[in-house]
C-alpha positions as CSV (number, residue, x, y, z in Angstrom):
1,M,-18.0,11.9,-9.4
2,I,-17.6,9.0,-6.9
3,K,-16.7,6.7,-9.8
4,L,-13.8,9.0,-10.6
5,I,-12.7,9.8,-7.0
6,H,-12.4,6.1,-6.0
7,P,-9.8,5.0,-8.5
8,V,-7.9,8.3,-8.4
9,A,-7.7,8.2,-4.6
10,G,-6.7,4.5,-4.6
11,A,-4.0,5.1,-7.1
12,L,-2.7,8.1,-5.1
13,A,-2.6,6.0,-2.0
14,I,-0.7,3.1,-3.6
15,A,1.7,5.6,-5.2
16,T,2.3,7.4,-1.9
17,I,3.0,4.2,0.0
18,G,5.2,3.0,-2.8
19,T,7.1,6.2,-2.7
20,F,7.6,6.0,1.1
21,W,8.8,2.4,0.7
22,L,11.1,2.9,-2.3
23,S,12.6,6.1,-0.9
24,T,13.4,4.3,2.4
25,V,15.1,1.4,0.6
26,L,17.0,3.5,-1.8
27,S,18.2,6.0,0.8
28,E,19.3,3.1,3.1
29,L,21.2,1.3,0.3
30,F,22.8,4.3,-1.5
31,A,22.7,7.4,0.6
32,S,24.2,9.0,3.7
33,H,22.7,9.0,7.2
34,A,21.8,12.7,6.5
35,T,19.7,11.6,3.5
36,V,18.1,8.8,5.5
37,A,17.2,11.3,8.2
38,T,15.6,13.6,5.6
39,V,13.6,10.8,4.1
40,K,12.4,9.4,7.5
41,S,11.6,13.0,8.6
42,T,9.6,13.7,5.5
43,I,7.5,10.6,5.4
44,P,5.1,11.7,8.3
45,W,4.4,14.8,6.3
46,G,3.2,12.5,3.5
47,F,0.4,11.3,5.9
48,L,-1.3,14.6,5.1
49,L,-1.8,13.2,1.6
50,L,-2.0,9.5,2.3
51,I,-4.6,9.4,5.0
52,P,-7.2,11.5,3.1
53,A,-6.5,9.4,0.0
54,L,-7.1,6.2,1.9
55,A,-10.3,7.6,3.6
56,A,-11.6,8.7,0.2
57,T,-10.9,5.3,-1.3
58,G,-12.6,3.5,1.5
59,G,-15.6,5.8,1.7
60,T,-16.2,5.8,-2.0
61,G,-15.7,2.1,-2.1
62,V,-18.5,1.5,0.4
63,I,-20.8,3.8,-1.5
64,L,-20.0,2.1,-4.9
65,A,-20.5,-1.4,-3.3
66,K,-24.2,-0.5,-2.5
67,G,-24.3,-3.1,0.2
68,R,-22.9,-6.0,-1.9
69,R,-20.3,-8.2,-0.3
70,A,-20.0,-11.1,-2.7
71,G,-17.4,-11.9,-5.3
72,L,-14.6,-9.4,-6.0
73,I,-16.3,-6.7,-3.9
74,G,-16.2,-9.2,-1.0
75,A,-12.6,-9.9,-1.5
76,K,-11.8,-6.2,-1.5
77,F,-13.7,-5.7,1.7
78,K,-12.0,-8.6,3.4
79,R,-8.6,-7.0,2.7
80,M,-9.5,-3.6,4.1
81,P,-9.3,-4.4,7.8
82,F,-5.8,-5.8,7.3
83,I,-4.7,-2.7,5.3
84,A,-6.2,-0.3,7.9
85,G,-4.9,-2.2,10.9
86,N,-1.4,-2.6,9.4
87,G,-1.4,1.2,8.8
88,I,-2.8,2.3,12.1
89,L,-1.0,-0.2,14.4
90,I,2.3,-0.6,12.6
91,L,3.1,1.8,9.8
92,I,2.1,5.2,11.4
93,P,3.7,4.5,14.8
94,S,6.8,3.1,13.1
95,A,7.2,6.1,10.8
96,L,6.8,8.5,13.7
97,F,9.3,6.6,15.8
98,L,11.8,6.3,12.9
99,A,11.5,10.0,12.1
100,S,12.3,10.8,15.7
101,K,15.3,8.5,15.9
102,A,16.6,9.7,12.5
103,Q,16.4,13.4,13.5
104,A,18.4,12.5,16.6
105,A,20.9,10.6,14.4
106,E,20.2,7.4,16.4
107,F,20.8,4.8,13.8
108,D,21.1,1.9,16.2
109,A,19.8,-1.7,16.3
110,T,16.3,-0.5,17.4
111,F,16.1,1.8,14.5
112,Y,16.9,-0.9,12.0
113,A,14.7,-3.5,13.7
114,V,11.7,-1.1,13.5
115,Q,12.6,-0.2,10.0
116,A,12.6,-3.8,9.0
117,I,9.2,-4.3,10.5
118,E,8.0,-1.1,8.7
119,L,9.3,-2.3,5.3
120,V,7.6,-5.7,5.6
121,A,4.3,-4.0,6.7
122,G,4.6,-1.5,3.9
123,A,5.2,-4.2,1.3
124,T,2.2,-6.1,2.7
125,N,0.0,-3.0,2.3
126,I,1.3,-2.3,-1.2
127,T,0.5,-5.9,-2.1
128,L,-3.0,-5.8,-0.6
129,L,-3.8,-2.5,-2.2
130,A,-2.5,-3.7,-5.6
131,L,-4.8,-6.8,-5.2
132,N,-7.7,-4.4,-4.5
133,M,-6.8,-2.4,-7.5
134,R,-6.6,-5.5,-9.7
135,D,-10.0,-6.6,-8.6
136,G,-11.5,-3.1,-9.2
137,L,-10.0,-3.2,-12.7
138,K,-11.6,-6.6,-13.3
139,M,-15.0,-5.4,-12.1
140,K,-14.8,-2.4,-14.5
141,G,-13.9,-4.8,-17.4
142,W,-10.4,-3.3,-17.8
143,L,-8.9,-6.7,-17.0
144,R,-10.3,-10.0,-18.1
145,R,-11.6,-12.2,-15.4
146,K,-10.5,-15.8,-15.5
147,P,-13.6,-18.1,-15.2
148,A,-13.8,-19.9,-11.9
149,G,-12.2,-23.3,-12.1
150,S,-10.6,-22.7,-15.5
151,P,-7.1,-24.1,-15.9
152,E,-4.2,-21.8,-16.7
153,P,-3.6,-21.5,-20.4
154,E,-1.1,-23.9,-21.9
155,L,2.3,-22.6,-22.6
156,R,3.1,-22.9,-26.2
157,G,6.5,-23.5,-27.6
158,Q,7.9,-25.1,-24.4
159,L,11.3,-26.5,-24.5
160,T,11.4,-30.1,-23.4
């Protein structure tokens, strides 16, 4: 069961963060302030899905690792403190602050500065979680591992 929960919870976490990020960008670029306020006010409710998904992913990952910390497992474990710290110290407070500002229709310089920080931190977490997913897929054999020290394959048919 743990072998099923781990990838499902991880995919749900990435999808949730990706949805937060993409909805923020799209609403800012193409929608009204009212829509931005709705998006920013809805994101904290998404924590009710995201936080358990991340906790389940982390908890099942520790169980599946069985104390190993080398290779791809080690790489995944090294990323986790950055992912967690980024979420706890930047993303959650930013989302709550932005929801409050958006509900009050205060779209000022502070709102946009915090939003820029939130977007960078969110993109960082999406990248780190995607790298963890990639490494998990490699460990399961769903992606081929490149042998250590092997050169990149030659590009055939290059134009000179």
